[in-house]
N, CA, C and O atoms as a GROMACS GRO file, in nm:
protein
  256
    1MET      N    1   0.390  -3.535  12.577
    1MET     CA    2   0.434  -3.429  12.489
    1MET      C    3   0.366  -3.446  12.352
    1MET      O    4   0.394  -3.542  12.280
    2THR      N    5   0.282  -3.355  12.320
    2THR     CA    6   0.212  -3.360  12.193
    2THR      C    7   0.283  -3.278  12.087
    2THR      O    8   0.242  -3.275  11.971
    3ARG      N    9   0.389  -3.214  12.126
    3ARG     CA   10   0.459  -3.129  12.030
    3ARG      C   11   0.527  -3.207  11.919
    3ARG      O   12   0.547  -3.154  11.810
    4GLY      N   13   0.562  -3.331  11.944
    4GLY     CA   14   0.628  -3.412  11.841
    4GLY      C   15   0.542  -3.422  11.716
    4GLY      O   16   0.592  -3.413  11.605
    5ASN      N   17   0.412  -3.439  11.735
    5ASN     CA   18   0.321  -3.448  11.622
    5ASN      C   19   0.314  -3.316  11.549
    5ASN      O   20   0.311  -3.313  11.426
    6GLN      N   21   0.312  -3.206  11.622
    6GLN     CA   22   0.307  -3.075  11.559
    6GLN      C   23   0.433  -3.049  11.477
    6GLN      O   24   0.427  -2.991  11.369
    7ARG      N   25   0.545  -3.093  11.529
    7ARG     CA   26   0.670  -3.075  11.456
    7ARG      C   27   0.667  -3.153  11.325
    7ARG      O   28   0.708  -3.102  11.220
    8GLU      N   29   0.619  -3.276  11.332
    8GLU     CA   30   0.613  -3.358  11.211
    8GLU      C   31   0.519  -3.296  11.108
    8GLU      O   32   0.549  -3.295  10.989
    9LEU      N   33   0.406  -3.245  11.154
    9LEU     CA   34   0.312  -3.182  11.062
    9LEU      C   35   0.373  -3.056  11.001
    9LEU      O   36   0.356  -3.031  10.881
   10ALA      N   37   0.443  -2.978  11.082
   10ALA     CA   38   0.508  -2.857  11.032
   10ALA      C   39   0.617  -2.891  10.931
   10ALA      O   40   0.632  -2.822  10.830
   11ARG      N   41   0.692  -2.996  10.958
   11ARG     CA   42   0.797  -3.038  10.864
   11ARG      C   43   0.737  -3.082  10.732
   11ARG      O   44   0.788  -3.046  10.626
   12ALA      N   45   0.630  -3.158  10.737
   12ALA     CA   46   0.565  -3.204  10.614
   12ALA      C   47   0.509  -3.086  10.536
   12ALA      O   48   0.522  -3.080  10.413
   13LYS      N   49   0.449  -2.991  10.607
   13LYS     CA   50   0.393  -2.873  10.541
   13LYS      C   51   0.504  -2.791  10.475
   13LYS      O   52   0.490  -2.746  10.362
   14ASN      N   53   0.614  -2.774  10.545
   14ASN     CA   54   0.727  -2.697  10.493
   14ASN      C   55   0.789  -2.767  10.373
   14ASN      O   56   0.828  -2.701  10.276
   15LEU      N   57   0.800  -2.899  10.378
   15LEU     CA   58   0.855  -2.974  10.267
   15LEU      C   59   0.768  -2.957  10.143
   15LEU      O   60   0.820  -2.936  10.033
   16LYS      N   61   0.638  -2.966  10.160
   16LYS     CA   62   0.545  -2.948  10.048
   16LYS      C   63   0.558  -2.806   9.991
   16LYS      O   64   0.558  -2.788   9.870
   17LYS      N   65   0.569  -2.707  10.079
   17LYS     CA   66   0.583  -2.568  10.036
   17LYS      C   67   0.711  -2.548   9.954
   17LYS      O   68   0.710  -2.481   9.851
   18GLN      N   69   0.820  -2.607  10.000
   18GLN     CA   70   0.947  -2.595   9.929
   18GLN      C   71   0.941  -2.663   9.793
   18GLN      O   72   0.998  -2.614   9.695
   19GLN      N   73   0.874  -2.777   9.787
   19GLN     CA   74   0.861  -2.847   9.659
   19GLN      C   75   0.777  -2.766   9.561
   19GLN      O   76   0.810  -2.759   9.442
   20ASP      N   77   0.670  -2.705   9.609
   20ASP     CA   78   0.587  -2.622   9.523
   20ASP      C   79   0.665  -2.502   9.470
   20ASP      O   80   0.653  -2.466   9.353
   21GLN      N   81   0.746  -2.440   9.556
   21GLN     CA   82   0.826  -2.326   9.514
   21GLN      C   83   0.930  -2.368   9.410
   21GLN      O   84   0.956  -2.294   9.315
   22ALA      N   85   0.988  -2.486   9.427
   22ALA     CA   86   1.087  -2.535   9.331
   22ALA      C   87   1.020  -2.561   9.196
   22ALA      O   88   1.080  -2.534   9.092
   23LYS      N   89   0.898  -2.613   9.198
   23LYS     CA   90   0.825  -2.636   9.073
   23LYS      C   91   0.798  -2.506   9.001
   23LYS      O   92   0.816  -2.496   8.880
   24LYS      N   93   0.754  -2.405   9.076
   24LYS     CA   94   0.724  -2.275   9.016
   24LYS      C   95   0.850  -2.212   8.958
   24LYS      O   96   0.847  -2.154   8.849
   25LYS      N   97   0.959  -2.224   9.030
   25LYS     CA   98   1.084  -2.164   8.986
   25LYS      C   99   1.136  -2.236   8.861
   25LYS      O  100   1.182  -2.170   8.768
   26GLY      N  101   1.128  -2.367   8.859
   26GLY     CA  102   1.176  -2.444   8.746
   26GLY      C  103   1.087  -2.431   8.624
   26GLY      O  104   1.135  -2.433   8.511
   27ALA      N  105   0.957  -2.419   8.647
   27ALA     CA  106   0.862  -2.412   8.536
   27ALA      C  107   0.837  -2.268   8.493
   27ALA      O  108   0.748  -2.242   8.412
   28GLY      N  109   0.914  -2.178   8.546
   28GLY     CA  110   0.896  -2.037   8.513
   28GLY      C  111   0.942  -2.008   8.372
   28GLY      O  112   0.926  -2.090   8.283
   29GLU      N  113   0.997  -1.895   8.353
   29GLU     CA  114   1.038  -1.852   8.220
   29GLU      C  115   1.165  -1.924   8.177
   29GLU      O  116   1.260  -1.939   8.255
   30SER      N  117   1.165  -1.968   8.055
   30SER     CA  118   1.286  -2.027   8.001
   30SER      C  119   1.380  -1.914   7.959
   30SER      O  120   1.341  -1.797   7.961
   31GLY      N  121   1.501  -1.948   7.923
   31GLY     CA  122   1.598  -1.846   7.884
   31GLY      C  123   1.553  -1.768   7.763
   31GLY      O  124   1.578  -1.648   7.754
   32VAL      N  125   1.486  -1.834   7.669
   32VAL     CA  126   1.441  -1.768   7.548
   32VAL      C  127   1.332  -1.667   7.581
   32VAL      O  128   1.335  -1.553   7.534
   33ALA      N  129   1.235  -1.709   7.662
   33ALA     CA  130   1.125  -1.620   7.697
   33ALA      C  131   1.177  -1.500   7.776
   33ALA      O  132   1.132  -1.387   7.756
   34LEU      N  133   1.271  -1.524   7.863
   34LEU     CA  134   1.329  -1.416   7.942
   34LEU      C  135   1.401  -1.317   7.851
   34LEU      O  136   1.388  -1.196   7.868
   35LYS      N  137   1.474  -1.369   7.754
   35LYS     CA  138   1.546  -1.282   7.661
   35LYS      C  139   1.448  -1.199   7.578
   35LYS      O  140   1.468  -1.080   7.557
   36GLU      N  141   1.342  -1.264   7.532
   36GLU     CA  142   1.241  -1.193   7.454
   36GLU      C  143   1.174  -1.084   7.536
   36GLU      O  144   1.150  -0.974   7.487
   37ARG      N  145   1.144  -1.114   7.662
   37ARG     CA  146   1.080  -1.015   7.748
   37ARG      C  147   1.172  -0.897   7.772
   37ARG      O  148   1.128  -0.782   7.770
   38ARG      N  149   1.299  -0.925   7.793
   38ARG     CA  150   1.395  -0.816   7.815
   38ARG      C  151   1.406  -0.727   7.691
   38ARG      O  152   1.411  -0.605   7.703
   39GLU      N  153   1.409  -0.789   7.574
   39GLU     CA  154   1.417  -0.710   7.451
   39GLU      C  155   1.292  -0.625   7.433
   39GLU      O  156   1.301  -0.509   7.394
   40ARG      N  157   1.176  -0.682   7.461
   40ARG     CA  158   1.049  -0.610   7.448
   40ARG      C  159   1.045  -0.493   7.548
   40ARG      O  160   1.004  -0.382   7.513
   41ASP      N  161   1.088  -0.519   7.671
   41ASP     CA  162   1.089  -0.414   7.771
   41ASP      C  163   1.187  -0.303   7.735
   41ASP      O  164   1.160  -0.185   7.757
   42ALA      N  165   1.301  -0.341   7.679
   42ALA     CA  166   1.400  -0.242   7.639
   42ALA      C  167   1.345  -0.155   7.526
   42ALA      O  168   1.366  -0.033   7.525
   43ALA      N  169   1.275  -0.216   7.433
   43ALA     CA  170   1.216  -0.139   7.323
   43ALA      C  171   1.111  -0.041   7.376
   43ALA      O  172   1.102   0.072   7.330
   44THR      N  173   1.033  -0.087   7.472
   44THR     CA  174   0.932   0.000   7.533
   44THR      C  175   0.997   0.118   7.603
   44THR      O  176   0.950   0.231   7.592
   45MET      N  177   1.105   0.093   7.675
   45MET     CA  178   1.174   0.200   7.746
   45MET      C  179   1.237   0.299   7.648
   45MET      O  180   1.233   0.420   7.671
   46ARG      N  181   1.295   0.248   7.540
   46ARG     CA  182   1.351   0.340   7.440
   46ARG      C  183   1.243   0.430   7.381
   46ARG      O  184   1.265   0.549   7.359
   47GLU      N  185   1.126   0.373   7.357
   47GLU     CA  186   1.014   0.450   7.304
   47GLU      C  187   0.970   0.558   7.403
   47GLU      O  188   0.944   0.672   7.365
   48LYS      N  189   0.962   0.521   7.530
   48LYS     CA  190   0.922   0.619   7.632
   48LYS      C  191   1.026   0.730   7.644
   48LYS      O  192   0.990   0.847   7.659
   49GLN      N  193   1.155   0.694   7.638
   49GLN     CA  194   1.260   0.794   7.647
   49GLN      C  195   1.256   0.889   7.528
   49GLN      O  196   1.279   1.009   7.542
   50LYS      N  197   1.227   0.834   7.410
   50LYS     CA  198   1.219   0.918   7.291
   50LYS      C  199   1.102   1.016   7.303
   50LYS      O  200   1.116   1.134   7.267
   51LYS      N  201   0.989   0.970   7.352
   51LYS     CA  202   0.874   1.059   7.370
   51LYS      C  203   0.906   1.169   7.472
   51LYS      O  204   0.870   1.285   7.451
   52ALA      N  205   0.973   1.131   7.581
   52ALA     CA  206   1.008   1.230   7.683
   52ALA      C  207   1.106   1.332   7.626
   52ALA      O  208   1.095   1.452   7.654
   53GLN      N  209   1.202   1.285   7.546
   53GLN     CA  210   1.299   1.376   7.485
   53GLN      C  211   1.231   1.471   7.388
   53GLN      O  212   1.261   1.590   7.386
   54ASP      N  213   1.138   1.418   7.307
   54ASP     CA  214   1.064   1.503   7.212
   54ASP      C  215   0.982   1.608   7.287
   54ASP      O  216   0.976   1.724   7.245
   55LYS      N  217   0.921   1.568   7.396
   55LYS     CA  218   0.840   1.660   7.476
   55LYS      C  219   0.928   1.770   7.536
   55LYS      O  220   0.891   1.887   7.539
   56LYS      N  221   1.046   1.729   7.583
   56LYS     CA  222   1.140   1.825   7.642
   56LYS      C  223   1.189   1.925   7.536
   56LYS      O  224   1.198   2.045   7.562
   57GLU      N  225   1.220   1.874   7.418
   57GLU     CA  226   1.266   1.962   7.309
   57GLU      C  227   1.156   2.057   7.266
   57GLU      O  228   1.183   2.173   7.234
   58ALA      N  229   1.032   2.009   7.264
   58ALA     CA  230   0.920   2.095   7.226
   58ALA      C  231   0.901   2.206   7.330
   58ALA      O  232   0.870   2.319   7.294
   59ALA      N  233   0.919   2.173   7.456
   59ALA     CA  234   0.905   2.273   7.562
   59ALA      C  235   1.017   2.378   7.552
   59ALA      O  236   0.992   2.496   7.572
   60GLU      N  237   1.138   2.334   7.521
   60GLU     CA  238   1.250   2.427   7.507
   60GLU      C  239   1.230   2.516   7.384
   60GLU      O  240   1.262   2.634   7.387
   61ALA      N  241   1.177   2.459   7.277
   61ALA     CA  242   1.154   2.537   7.156
   61ALA      C  243   1.044   2.640   7.181
   61ALA      O  244   1.046   2.748   7.122
   62GLY      N  245   0.949   2.608   7.266
   62GLY     CA  246   0.842   2.702   7.298
   62GLY      C  247   0.893   2.819   7.380
   62GLY      O  248   0.837   2.928   7.373
   63LYS      N  249   0.996   2.798   7.458
   63LYS     CA  250   1.052   2.906   7.541
   63LYS      C  251   1.134   3.004   7.458
   63LYS      O  252   1.143   3.121   7.494
   64LYS      N  253   1.192   2.960   7.349
   64LYS     CA  254   1.280   3.045   7.268
   64LYS      C  255   1.204   3.132   7.177
   64LYS      O  256   1.263   3.210   7.103
   0.00000   0.00000   0.00000
């Protein structure tokens, strides 16, 4: 039975993959960076909504 070796290789590969994923997850964004990104994204969305609202009001004013 040669499958035992394949299983061991697959287990080692999977263990390495899980460790790499844990490193990426842990080394990702810190709480501060995440908060800053959320604030920046929120500001961008508010700006887009304001432009859309202005465009809508201009279109309504053109109809009247």
